[in-house]
C-alpha positions as CSV (number, residue, x, y, z in Angstrom):
1,L,-15.3,-2.2,0.3
2,P,-17.3,-1.0,-2.7
3,A,-16.9,-2.8,-6.0
4,E,-15.0,-1.1,-8.9
5,D,-18.2,-0.3,-10.7
6,E,-19.8,1.4,-7.6
7,V,-18.3,4.8,-8.3
8,L,-20.6,6.7,-6.0
9,L,-19.8,4.4,-3.1
10,Q,-16.1,4.7,-3.9
11,K,-16.3,8.5,-3.8
12,L,-18.3,8.4,-0.6
13,R,-15.7,6.2,1.0
14,E,-12.8,8.5,-0.1
15,E,-14.7,11.5,1.2
16,S,-15.4,9.8,4.5
17,R,-11.7,8.9,4.9
18,A,-10.6,12.5,4.1
19,V,-13.1,13.9,6.7
20,F,-11.9,11.4,9.3
21,L,-8.2,12.2,8.6
22,Q,-9.0,16.0,8.9
23,R,-10.6,15.4,12.2
24,K,-7.7,13.3,13.6
25,S,-5.3,16.0,12.3
26,R,-7.1,18.7,14.3
27,E,-6.7,16.5,17.5
28,L,-3.0,16.4,17.1
29,L,-0.9,18.9,19.0
30,D,0.8,21.5,16.9
31,N,4.3,22.8,17.6
32,E,3.2,25.7,19.6
33,E,0.9,23.5,21.8
34,L,3.8,21.1,22.3
35,Q,6.1,24.0,23.4
36,N,3.4,25.3,25.7
37,L,3.1,21.8,27.3
38,W,6.8,21.5,27.8
39,F,6.9,25.0,29.4
40,L,4.1,24.1,31.8
41,L,5.7,20.8,32.7
42,D,9.0,22.4,33.3
43,K,7.4,25.2,35.4
44,H,5.6,22.6,37.6
45,Q,8.4,20.2,38.1
46,T,8.6,18.7,41.6
47,S,12.0,18.7,43.5
48,P,14.4,17.0,43.9
49,M,15.7,16.1,40.5
50,M,16.4,12.4,39.9
51,G,19.9,12.7,38.6
52,E,19.5,14.8,35.5
53,E,15.8,14.0,35.2
54,A,13.1,16.7,36.0
55,M,10.2,14.9,37.8
56,I,6.6,15.9,38.5
57,N,4.2,14.6,41.2
58,Y,0.5,13.8,40.6
59,E,-0.7,17.0,42.2
60,N,1.4,19.2,39.8
61,F,0.6,16.8,36.9
62,L,-3.1,17.6,37.4
63,K,-2.4,21.4,37.5
64,V,-0.6,21.2,34.2
65,G,-3.5,19.2,32.8
66,E,-5.9,22.0,33.7
67,K,-3.7,24.7,32.1
68,A,-2.5,22.8,29.0
69,G,-5.7,23.1,27.0
70,P,-8.5,20.8,25.7
71,K,-6.3,18.8,23.2
72,C,-4.0,17.8,26.1
73,K,-6.8,16.7,28.5
74,Q,-6.7,13.0,27.2
75,F,-3.1,12.7,28.5
76,F,-3.7,13.8,32.0
77,T,-5.3,10.7,33.5
78,A,-4.4,8.7,36.6
79,K,-4.0,5.7,34.3
80,I,-1.3,7.3,32.2
81,F,0.4,8.7,35.3
82,A,0.5,5.3,36.9
83,K,1.7,3.7,33.6
84,L,4.8,6.0,33.6
85,L,5.4,5.7,37.4
86,H,8.4,3.5,38.1
87,S,10.6,3.5,41.1
88,D,10.7,7.1,42.3
89,P,10.6,7.2,46.1
90,Y,8.5,10.3,46.0
91,G,5.8,8.9,43.6
92,R,6.7,11.1,40.7
93,V,7.1,10.6,37.0
94,S,9.7,11.9,34.6
95,I,8.7,15.0,32.7
96,M,10.7,13.8,29.7
97,Q,9.1,10.3,29.7
98,F,5.6,11.9,29.9
99,F,6.4,14.4,27.1
100,N,7.8,11.6,25.0
101,Y,4.6,9.6,25.6
102,V,2.5,12.6,24.5
103,M,4.6,13.0,21.3
104,R,4.2,9.3,20.4
105,K,0.5,9.0,21.2
106,G,-0.6,12.6,20.3
């Protein structure tokens, strides 16, 4: 960290931080993008439901990933799908669990 008397370095650090935060903010999904993601997930759910839970298989998961837009791409990986995969006999993940994951991480 710059010393107190290094005003120029302090200003540079503040500006760098502001630019970094702006860039990070642009990566976050806005409300409309989240609504679109939920709509796509719901549209591509894979039968049968697991109790009250809507589920999605890997094939449909990838289809949603293609349609969801560039900001969402980071969430549609085999690693994330596998992380959310539990004991579904059809190899699917819960749409709600995935959506909540995106909301926490995105």
